[in-house]
C-alpha positions in Angstrom: 25.4 -116.2 -27.0 22.3 -114.1 -26.3 21.0 -113.7 -22.8 17.8 -115.6 -22.0 14.6 -113.7 -22.6 13.2 -111.9 -19.6 10.5 -113.9 -17.9 8.5 -111.9 -15.3 8.2 -113.5 -11.8 5.1 -115.7 -11.7 4.6 -115.2 -8.0 1.7 -113.2 -6.5 4.2 -111.3 -4.4 4.3 -107.6 -5.0 7.6 -106.7 -3.3 10.9 -108.5 -3.6 14.1 -108.0 -1.5 17.4 -107.2 -3.2 18.7 -110.8 -2.9 15.6 -112.1 -4.7 16.0 -109.5 -7.4 19.6 -110.4 -7.7 18.7 -114.0 -8.4 15.8 -113.2 -10.7 17.9 -110.9 -12.8 21.2 -112.7 -12.5 22.8 -109.4 -11.3 24.9 -108.9 -8.2 23.3 -106.9 -5.3 26.1 -104.4 -5.3 25.4 -103.7 -9.0 21.7 -103.1 -8.3 22.6 -100.7 -5.5 25.0 -98.8 -7.8 22.4 -98.6 -10.6 20.0 -97.1 -8.1 22.4 -94.1 -7.8 22.8 -93.8 -11.6 19.3 -94.4 -12.8 16.6 -92.1 -11.2 13.8 -94.3 -12.6 15.1 -97.2 -10.5 13.9 -96.4 -7.0 12.8 -99.4 -4.9 10.8 -98.5 -1.8 12.4 -98.9 1.6 10.9 -100.9 4.4 10.7 -99.3 7.9 13.9 -101.3 8.7 15.7 -99.9 5.6 15.5 -102.9 3.4 15.1 -102.3 -0.4 11.8 -103.6 -1.7 11.6 -103.9 -5.5 8.2 -103.8 -7.3 7.7 -105.8 -10.5 8.1 -102.7 -12.5 11.5 -102.1 -10.8 12.5 -105.6 -11.8 11.5 -104.9 -15.4 13.6 -101.7 -15.3 16.6 -103.7 -14.0 16.2 -106.1 -17.0 16.0 -103.2 -19.4 19.1 -101.5 -17.9 21.0 -104.8 -18.1 19.9 -105.3 -21.7 21.1 -101.8 -22.7 24.4 -102.0 -20.9 25.4 -105.6 -21.6 23.6 -106.6 -24.8 23.4 -103.2 -26.6 26.7 -101.8 -25.4 25.4 -98.5 -24.0 27.3 -96.5 -21.5 25.7 -95.7 -18.2 25.1 -92.1 -19.4 23.7 -93.3 -22.7 21.4 -95.8 -21.1 20.2 -93.2 -18.6 19.4 -90.8 -21.4 17.7 -93.5 -23.5 15.5 -94.6 -20.6 14.7 -91.0 -19.7 13.6 -90.2 -23.2 11.7 -93.5 -23.5 9.8 -92.5 -20.3 8.9 -89.1 -21.8 11.4 -87.1 -19.8 13.6 -84.8 -21.8 17.3 -85.0 -21.3 18.9 -87.4 -18.9 22.6 -87.2 -18.6 24.5 -84.1 -19.5 26.7 -86.3 -21.7 25.7 -87.0 -25.3 27.2 -90.5 -25.2 24.6 -93.0 -26.3 26.7 -96.1 -26.2 
């Protein structure tokens, strides 16, 4: 069964805490924190108290990473390379695995 299509948040909020993003994307918070270490394009801002604050574009990136990994069967390295190339950055991971 295919995952439901991504529906962007309809709120006027500009920043979302990790718990909110976890619910919006149906992704565990620890997975989001791990993806931050693996995907350089996923870099939420940090509040002065150290809380992660995700922008709408970060949430879109999370959905894209999730789609690549879970729906398309990419490896972490392959997804990182794919996203880096899609964003106009050459290379990505040293590995040539694309999923």
